[in-house]
N, C-alpha and C positions, 0 to 999 in steps of 0.2 A: 473495481467496485469495492464500495464500503463495506467493512465488516457487519456493521449493524444494519445496512439495508439488507443483506442476505439472511442475517438472522430475523429481521422482521418478516421477510418473505416466508420463511419456514414456518414462524409463529403464526401467521395467519391461515397458510394452506395445510398445515397438519393440525387437523382437529378430530378429537376422540369422538366417534360415532357409534351408537347402538342400534342395530337394524340397517336394512337397505335405506338409503337416503331419501329417496322419493317417498314412500309410505311415511316414514318418520316425519319428513315435512309437512305433509298433509295433516299428520296428527298435531303438529306443532301449531298449524293453522286453526285447527279443530279446538284444541286446548287452550290457544289465545282468545279464540274467540268466545268460548264459554267462560273464561275469567273475567270477561267484562259485563256479564249480565247475571241477573239473578232469575231464580225461579226453575221450574221443571222444563226440560226440553221438549218442545213440540215438533220441531222440524231442523233438519241440517241439509244444507245444499252445499255441494261441492262441484266446482267447475275447475278444470285443468287443462293446461296445453297437452298436446298430443304427445309429446316426449315424456312429460310426467305419467300420463296414463299408460304408456308403453312400459315403464320402469315400475309402476305400483300395481297392475293389474294381477300379476301373477306370482310376485315374489313373496317368501314367507316373512312373517313378521316374529321378532324374538319371543319365544315362551307361547305363541299363539297358534290356534288352528285357522283363525280366519285370515282372509286376504282380500286384497282389492281396495278401492278408493273409498266407498262406503264403510267398509269395516275401519280403515285407517282414519277417518274422520271422526266415527262415532267413538273409537276407543280413546282418541286424544281428548274429545270433549268430556267424556264421562270420567276420565282418570288421570290424563296427562298433566304434568306439571311444566308450565311452558318455561319456568325460569331455568329448566334444565337444558333448554335449545335441543340439540340433536341427540341427547341422552334422556329424553323424557319419557321413553317407554321402560327404563330400568325400573324394575321392581313391581311391575303391574302383575295382578293375579288372574286366576281363572274367573274370580267374580267380577272384576273389571271386564273380562272378556264376554262374560254372559250378559252384561249390561249394555255392552256395545251391540252384541247381536238381539238383544230384545228391542232396541231402537230400530233396528234394520228389519225385524219379523213385524214390527207394528208399522211399516212403511213410512216411517219418519226421516228416513236418510235417502237423498237421491244425489246422483252423480252424473256429470256429463262433460262435453268438451267446450271449452271457452272459445270465443271468437278473438282473443287477444293474438297480436301476432308474435307475442314473445314465445321463446322456445322453453323457458322455465317460468311458468306460471300457475299459482295455485290461488283459488278465492273459496273461502268457507264461510257461509252464513250461518248463524245458529239463531233460531227463535225459540223463545221460551213463553211461558204464560204471561211474562211481565214485560219482557224487553227482546231486541232484535239487535244483534253485532255482526259486523262483517269484517274479515281479515284478509289482506292480500299479502301473498309472498311472490316475490318476482326476482328473476335473473340469478339468485343465489338461493340454496336451500334454506338458509336461516335468515333471509333478508326481508323482514317485515315492512312493507313500503306503506301500508295503510291499515288503520284501524277505525272502525266506525261503531258508534252505539246509537240505535234509533235514529239514524240517518245522518248523524252529525259526526264529523271527522274529530276523534279524541288524540290520534297520533298520526303524523305524516312523517315518514323517515325512511331509513334504509337508503341504499345506492341504486339509482336507476341505471340500466345498461350495463351492469357489470357483469363480465364472464367469469370473474376470478376476484378474490377478496382484495389482492394487493393493488396498489395504487399503479396505473400506468405509466408514471415517471420512473419508479421503480424497477419496472419490468423492461422498459425500454434498454436499459443497460445490462441486462442479463443476456449472456451469450453463453455457449458451451465452453469457449477459451476462458471465460471469467469463471465460470462454474467449476471448471477443473481445478484452476490455480487457487481458488477460495477453499475447495474441499481439502487440497494437499496442505494449506497453510493454516486452516482453522484451529483453534485451541479446542481440545478433545471436550473441555467442559461446555463449549458451546453447543455441542451436538447431544446434549441431553433429550432434547425432544426426538430426535432421530433415534436415540437408544431406546427412547419409550416406545417408539413405533415397532421397533425390533422385538422388543419383549410382548407387546400387546399382540402384534400380528402372529408371531411365533406361536403363542398360545393357541389362538383359533386355528391355526395350521394344524397342530399336533392334535387339537379336538377332532378336526375333520379327518385325520387318519385313524383315530381309535374309535370314533363314533360310527352311526348310520345316518348321513345327511344326502338328501337329494339324490344325484345320480352315482354318489361315491366315486368320482372321477379320480381324485387324488389317491384314495384308498385302493381303488382296483390296480392303479399303476403299482403302487408298493406291494401289492399281493403278487402282481405278475413278475416282478423283480425277484420275489422270494422263489417262485415257481421256475425261475430260469427262463422265462419267456422273454423278458425285458432285461437289459443288462443294466448293472448298478453303476451307472456312470453320471455325470455332471448334469446332463440334460433331464435324465428321469429323475434325479433328485429334485432338480428345480421345478419340474413339471408336477411331481407328487405332492411337494409341499404347499405350493401356491395354489393347485387345483383345489387341495384338500381345504385350504382357508377359505376358498370361494364356494365350496359346497356346505360348508357349515353356515357360512354368513347368508347365502341365498336360501337356504333351509329354515332359517329363523333362529339360529343360535342366539342364546341371551349374552354371547361374550361381545365386549366392546372391541372396536378396531379402531386403529389410526386412520383416519380417510386422508387422502391426497387431493387436493383440489375438488372437495365436495364429494368424492366418492369413496366409499368404503372398500368396494371391491377392487377400485384402482390403486388404492393403498395397499390392499394385500399383493397385487400384482407387481407393484412397485418393489415392495421390501422383500417377500418370501423367496422368489428364486434367487435373490442375491444371497440371502441368509442361507439358503440350501447349499449354494455353490461354495459360499465361504465355510461352511461346516464342513463340505465334501473336501476342499482344498486344505483344511485344517490351518487357515490363516488366524493371525492374531484378532482378539476383539476389536482392537483399535482400527485395524485395516477393515474389518467388516462393517465399522460403524460409518466410517470415511466412504466405503464403496456405496452404502445405503443412502448417505446424503447426497451422493453424486445421482445415485437414481431417482431420489425425490427430486432435487433441483433441475435435473434436465426434463423430467417429466412435467414439472410445474412451467418450466421455460415453454415447452410445447404446447401444454394446455392453455397457457395464456394467449396463445393465438388461435388455438382450436375452438376454445369454448367448452362450457360444462357439459351440454347436451348436443347431440348430433346425430345423423342417420349412420355414422361410422362408429363403432365400438371403441370407447375410450380406453380399453385395456391394450389396444395397439400402442398408443402414446407410452403407456407404462413398460410395455415390451421394450421401447426405444430406450427408456431410462433405464432399465434392468441390463440391456447389452452393453451400455456404457460402463455401468457398473462391473460387470463381469470381466471386461478388458481390465479395469483397474485392479480387480482381485487376481488376474494372471499376469501382472507387471507390464501391461500395454502402456504405450505413451498416448499424448493427447491426439495425435493424428488417428491412431487406431481406435481410440475412443468414437471419434468422429466418423470413421469407417463403419464401425459397428451401427451407429445410428442411421447412416446411410443405407445400409444392408437391410436392417429392418424395416425402414420406410418402404424400401423396394419389395418386401415381402408381404407384409400385412396391412397395407393401406387400404384394401378394399373390403375389409371384414364389416359387415353391417351390423348394425344394433337392431335387435327385434325384441327389445325389452328385458327387464331384469327378471331372471327365472333360474331354476337349477341348471339349466345347459350353459349358463354363463361360466360355469367351471371349466367347460371344455375349451372355451375361449381363452381363459386365462391359461390353461395347460399348454394350448397352441402358442400363445404369445411368450411363453416361457421358454418353450423349446427353441423357438425362433430366436429369442435373445441370445441363447447359449450359441446356437448355430451362427448368428451373426458376429458375434464376438470372436469365435474360432476363426472365422474366415478373416476377420480383420487382422487378428494376430498372424495370420499366415500371408498377410499383405495382399488380401483379395477383397476388392471393394467395387460395388455396381459403379458404372461408369455413367458419366453424363449423356452419353449416346443412348442411354436405356431409359425409356419411360419418361417421367417428369423429375428424374433425378438431375440434380446440378452439381458442378464442381465443388461449389460452396454449400457445406451442410445447412447452414441458416437459410439459403433459399431453397434447399429441398424441404425444409420444415415449413417455409411459408406455403409453398406448393401443396404440401400434404394437408394443411390447414385449410387452405382455399376450397380443396377438394370436399373436406367435411363441413365446411360453412356454405359455399356458394353452389357446389356441384350436385349435392345430394337432397336437395329440399323436395323435390318431387318423389325421390324413393323414400324419404321419411313419411310423406303423406299416404304412399303406396302400402308401405310395411304397417302402418297403424290401421289402415282400411282392412288389410288382409287379417291382421289379428282380430280385428273388432266383428268380421263376418263369422267367425268360427261358431 
């Protein structure tokens, strides 16, 4: 596989994001809609797919106390800069928050579920005393496919039916074999974006360990290591740092992260277990960077088949990437990398997504632990056999089966999860 193609994939799929991606995407739609009309806001209407509602309903927004679809759309409309894309909530103030709350209190913001069959769909209508605009985002969190002003389309764009930013032709040639070979041979200067992902995500992980965020999953693990209740080993180091990053992000930390395939939480789960393991093993910076590159690319490979949103938790795919990277850190070979991915698939493939919220940090912790466990089993020449479950002899076929489960086998589950969430 060509050097430039892999670099192109990394550049498209590793994106800096501030705040959980679903509410940010709603805010982006709201900000874009307001930028096309003049006058005072009279009404904001939000329509979103079930998967967006799940992930925007309860998660924290950076620097804000408000949550939910209505608040996200209102905040974007009153204060968001659409040119900043997924970083549009950076630098917002309490005055901006109060302005958004005022619109909601005045009954000017309404939200509901769309009838669109797309799993990732956001539509925001902004009516002012002068004009009306409508913005649609679909298939990708920053993929604006329609902008209308007073019923007339002023922009038709984006990419329809994309589950990932990279072209399908580029992704078809992506396999674990080729990823592994590329990571070993890549020039270090070509991995600058990967290094940046380590730097950004490590900061939010450290913030989660020192601050007070969400369920304090990572911090609690670290404190119990100090008490001697948990051992200070590779698994707890990976669990603690990764979960702490998720604690902070899900609780609305204002720190940006490097997202992987549209998910900041997934970006954390791809990088931080590997960073923690690398620090614990005291490997060189170059080896850590190459390991994280392997984790990113394996996860991108899986997510390109899995899709951005599903009834299954996307952090499971991140755990598969992290397991391959930990094998690399421990001087394993290609076959052991594949075995680690197989082991992870066989372990966490049934974990459901019940929306973005503080509890996501527990799932990040679980998948980080599984990544270490799967890697150690692989290094000991232990691999789930093709006689077990839907695992195949070929890791690529196992990945395809896992992705079919997420895409085809969980649609009814997805609908039920959302129904249970909305009944509360």
